[in-house]
N, C-alpha and C positions, 0 to 999 in steps of 0.2 A: 446454731451451727455445732455447738458442743454436743448437743443431744444427738445430732445426726452422726457425728464422728463416733460417739459411744455405741450407737446402734450398729454402725459398720464394723467396729472392732468386735462386738459380740457375735455378729454373723460370721466374721472371719474365724473366731475361736470355735464356733460350733461346726463350721465346715471342716476345720482341721480335726476336731474331735470325732466327727462322723467318719472321716477317712481312717483315723487311728484305730477306731473301734470296729471297723468293718470286718476284721478277721474274727470277731467274737459273735457275729450275727449269723445264724443258721436259718435259711429260708424254710418255713414249715412245709412238709409234704402234705398235700390235701387230696382227699378222694371225695368225689361227688356221690351222694346217695340219690340214685335216679328216681326212687319212689317219692321222695319228699323234696328233692332239690336242695337239701342241706349240704353244707361242706363239713367234712369230718377230718380232723387231724388223725392220721392213721399210723405214720411211721414212728412217732414218738419224738420227732424233731420239734424244736421250738426256738424262736428267736431269743438269743441271749444278749443282753446289752449291759455293758459295764458303765456304772454311774460313779463318778468320782469328782473330787474337788469340793468347793463350797456347796452348801445346800442349794443355793440358787443355780450354780453351774450344773449340779446333778439334774435338777429339773429341766434346765435348758437342753441338756443332752437328750433326756427322755423325750421332751416335746419336739425337738428338731428331727431326731431319727424316726420317730413314730408319728410325725405330723399328719400324714394322710390317714393313718389308721385311727388316730385320736379323733380327728374331725368326723370320720365315718362312724366311729363308735358313739360319739356324742349325738350325732344325727339320729342313729337308731334308738338311743336312749330317749331322746325327745319324742320320737314317734311312739315309743312305748308309753310314755307319759300321756300323750295326746289320746291314745286309745283308752287308757285307764280313766282319764279325767274328762275327756271330751271338751277340753278347753286349751287355750294357748299355753304351751309348756314353758315358754319364756316368762310369762306373767306368773305362772305357778312357781318357777324357780325363784323369781324375785320375792314372792310371798314367803316361800320356804326359808330362804336365807334371812329375810327380815324378821321372821317370827321365831327364829332359833338363835341361840347365843353360844354356840359351841366354841367359837374362837377364843372366848375367855379362858376356857380350860386348856385349849391347844397352846395359847400363848404362855400359859403358866408351866405346862409340863413338857411341851415339845415345840417351841417357837420356830426352830429350824425347819420343821416340816411345812409350815406355812410359806416359808421362803422357797422350799422345793416346789410347792404347788404353783407359786408365782412364776418359777422358772418354767414349769410345764406350760403355763399359760403363754409366756413369752415365746417359747420355742414352737408351740403349735399354732399360734396366732389366734387362739380363742380367748375370750375375756375371762378375767380371774374369777368373777362370780360364778360363771358356768362351770369352770374347772373345779372350783372349791365345792360346789354342790354335787359334782360328779363323784367326789370322794366319799360322799355321805350315803352310801348304798343302804346300809341297815337303818340309818336314821330316816331316810326318805321313805322307806317301806312303812315304818310305823307312823310317821307323820301323815302319810297319805291315807293309811287305814283309819287313823283317828279322825281325819278330816271327813272321811266318807263313812262314818260308822254304819256298819251293816253290810259292807262288801265282803265277798268270800275271801278267806285268807289265801294269799298267794302260795303256790307250791314251789316257788323258785329257790327256796332256801333250805333244802333238805340235806344238809351236810351230815356226814357220819365221821366221828373221830375216835381214835383208840390209842392207847399207850401201854407199854409193857416194860417193867424194869425188874432188877433183882434176880435175873436169870444168870446162873453161873456160866461164864464163857461167852456171854452176849452183852453188848452195850444196851442201854435203854433204847427202845424203839418207839417212835411217835409217828402217827400216820393219820391221813384224812382223805376223804373224797370231798372236793369242793364243788357243790351243786349251786349253780347260779342261772340267771335267765339265758335263754337260747340266743338272744341277740349278741351275746359276748363271744360266740363261737368264731374262731378265726383271728381273734384279737389277743389270744393268750400270749404272755411274754414272761421270761424269767430275767429279773434284774439282778446283776451281781454288783452289789453296792460296796464300795471301798470308802470307809468312813475317814473323814478329814482328821488330821492330827492324831491318828490312832492306827494300830495294826488290825483293828476289828473289821471284818468283812461279813456281808450277809447275802444269802440267796433269798430273794423275795418273789414269790409267784403272784402274778397279777394279770390284768389286761391293760391294753394301751390307754394311757391317761390316768390310771388309778395307781395310787402309791403303794397299796398292799392288799393282798387277800390272806396270806399267811407266809411263814418263812422260817429260816434256820440261819444262825450265825456261826462264825468260826470258833466261838467259845463253847460250842455244843449246847446252845440254848435254842430251842425250837418252840413254835407256838402254832396250835391248830384251834379253829373256832367253830362254834355252832350258834346260829341265831336262835334266840329264845324270845319270840314276840310276846309271850305271855307275861313277861316280867315288866315292871314299871320302868318308864323312861323319864329323862329330864332334859329340858331345853338348854341347859347350860353345862352339860357334861362333856366328856371327852368322847369323840366319835370312834367307832370300832377300828377303822383303818389306821388312825393315828395311834391308838393304843397298841395295835400289832407292831407298828414300827418302833414305838417306845419300848416295848418288851425286847425287841431285837437290838436295841441300842445298849442294852445292859450286858456287861461282861461277866457277871456272876449270877448264878441261879437264884440266890437269895435276894439279890437286887431286883431281879425280874419279878419275883413273887411280891416283894414289897411294892413295886410299881403298880401292879394290877390291884393290890389291896388298898392303895392310897388315892389313886385318881378318882374323880367323880365320873360315873359311867352314864353316858347319854342313852345307851341302848341295852336291852336285855341280851346277854351273850354268855356262852360258856367258853372260857379260855382254858385249854389244856396246854400246860407249859411243861416242857421237858428240859432236864439238865443232865450232866454227866452221871448222876447217881439216882435220880428220882424223877417221876412224872406226877404232876398234880393238876386236878381240874377244879376250876372255880366258876360257879354260876354267879354272874354279876348283874346287878340291877341298879336302879337309881339310888336305893337306900340300903343296899345290903350286898355283901360278898360272902357266899357260902361255899365251902369246900365239899365236893362230891366224892365219896368213897363207896364203890360198889358193894363191898362187904368187908367185915373186920379183917384187918391186916392184909388187905388186898395189895398185890404188886402189879396190878393191871387195872386200867380204867378205860371206859368207853362211854360215848355220849351221842345223842342225836338232837332232836329239836323240841324237847319239852323239859321244863325244870323238874328236877327230882328232889332237891333239898331247899331251894330258895322259894319262900312263900310271899315275896314282895310283889303281889299281883293285883292290886286294887283296880288299876286302870283296865286290865283285861277282863275282870269280873263285870265291869260296866259294858265293855265292848261286846261280849258274847251275848248279852241280853238283846242286842239288836242284830245279831247275825243268825242266818238260817241254821237250825240245829244240825241239819245234815252236813253242812260245811264244817262245823266245829268237830263233829264226830269223825268225818273223813280225815281231817288234818291230824287229829289225835291218833287215829288208827294207824296212819302212815308212819308217824315218828315212833310209836310204841312197837310196831312190827319190826322196824329196822333196829331198834334197840334190842329187842328179843333175839334177833338174828346175830347181832354182835355178841350178846351175852352167851348164847349157846356155843358160839365158836371160840370164845376167849376166856370164859369164867374159870374153867377147870385149871387150877394151879399146877397140876401134875403134867399138863401138856405143854411142851416147849413151843413158844411162839417165835418163828423165824421171819425173815423178810419174805420168804416165799409163802408162809402161812398168811401173812398180812396181805400180800398181793392177791391171794385166792379169796380172802375175806372181802376186800374192797372191790373185787370183780364179780361178786356173788349176786345171784338172783333167787335167793331162797324162797321169797314170795314174789312171783312175777309182777304183781300189781304194785308192790312196795319194795323194790329191790334196793340193795346197797348201791349198786352201780346203775345209773340212768343213762341209757343210750339216747342219742338225739332222735332216733326213730320212734321213741315212745310218744304217745299222744298226750303230751303235757307241755307246759310252758318253760320248764327248766331242763337242765342236763348236767352231767358231771363234766365240768370244764377242765378239771385236772385232778390227778390223784398223786399224793406225795407221801413218801416214807423217809423219815429221818433216822439215821444211825448216829446216836449221840455219843460217839467214841472220842478218844483224844484227837483224832483227825476225822471230824464229822463228815458224813456222806449223805447226799440227797439222791433218792430215787424218784424220778418224776415222769409221770405219763400225762401229757398235755391234752387230755380228753378222757372219755370213758375208759377205764382200765380193762374192761371186758373186751375192748377192741383196739386199744392203743398200747404201744410198747413203752415200757419203762426204760429210761436211760439214767445213767449215773453221772453226778456232778460232784466235784471236789474243789476245795479252795486252793489246794496246791497240787500240781501235777507230780 
C-alpha cells in the first residue's frame, strides 16, 4: 500500500511539473521532404524543457514530458540494432550491459547522473537497463564494431567542431555541427537544467531520452565533441554522455579541464572545452589524453573525426586488418576533407571570426560529397541533427539550429531575459 501511495504522489508531482513547464515547450515546426518522406525541422524551433530539482526528479520530468517520443526513439534505435546485427536487440542490449562496466566510473565521478537516468526510466515507463544502454551511443558504436570485426565503419558520427579566442572585442566562440543517425530526426530537444543547491544552469542539446550530446553552462563553460573511433577504448571507463554532463557541472574552466584529464575514458573522443578566456581541445582515449594545437601560438582550434596527436590506437590497428580497404580509405578521406575545409576557413589569424563567419562555415558544402553540413536528403545514414554556437561572454549566449544549418534557422537562447 505504501508503494502504491508513493507512486501516486510521484505521478501527481510530475503532472504538476508538466503543467508548470508547459510555457517553456515550443512545438517544433516540421516540413516534409516529399522526395524522401523525411521530416525536416525548418523553422529553428525546438522543444525546450526545464529540468530542476533532485537528479531523480529531473529525470522524471524528462521521462514524463517526453514519454511518447522516448518510447518511439528507443523503438527506432532497436530497429537500427536489428538491421545491423540481424539478431534480437533486447538480447544484444543485455549482453552489452553485462559485458561492460561503465557504471563503476559513473558512480565515482557523477553518481547523480545514474539517478537522473533512473528518473527517465520511471517517467517514460521503460526499463532502466534499456534507458541506461540508450545513453551509451559512442560506446555501443565501438562495442558493436569490435563484436563484428570487419564491418564498414559507420558514417553517422561525422561531427565538426571549432573554437576561436583571443580576438579583441569578441568573446571566445565555440561551435559544432552534431552529426548523428537519421532515426534521431524529430526527437531533438534542448534541456534547460537548473542545478540543485546552486545557481548553476546549463543548456544541453540532445534527443528524447538521452542525457546529453553537448552543451553550455551559465558560467561560460561549453563543450563540443568529436567521435574518434580509432582511439583505444576501455570497458570500465566513463561514457561520453556522462563526461559531457560532468564538464557542464563545473563552475570554473580549470576544473572542467581537470575533470576531463582525470576521469577514465571509455571511448575515443575529442573534447573541445571553452571558457571565458580560452578554448582547448583534448583527444582522449583509454590510456592517454593529448592536447591538440593546430599550430604554434594558435588562438583558434578545429577538429573532425580522426586523431591528430593521440597515438593510443592499438585496437584500431587490429580492426582495420579485417576491414575492406576501400571502407577505411573512404572514412579517412571524409574526415580529412572536412578538416581541410575548416582549416582553410579558420586558420588565418588575421581574419576576424564572427558568429556569422561560423554560421557560414557550419553551413558549407565546400566538397559536396564530404560537406561540413549534411542535409537529410543526402544519400547517407546520418545527418546534421543540430548546429550550435556558444558565445562565452560574461552572459553566455547559445545560437542553436536544430537541424542542418544550411536549411535551418538559428535561434538565440540566454539564461537570463
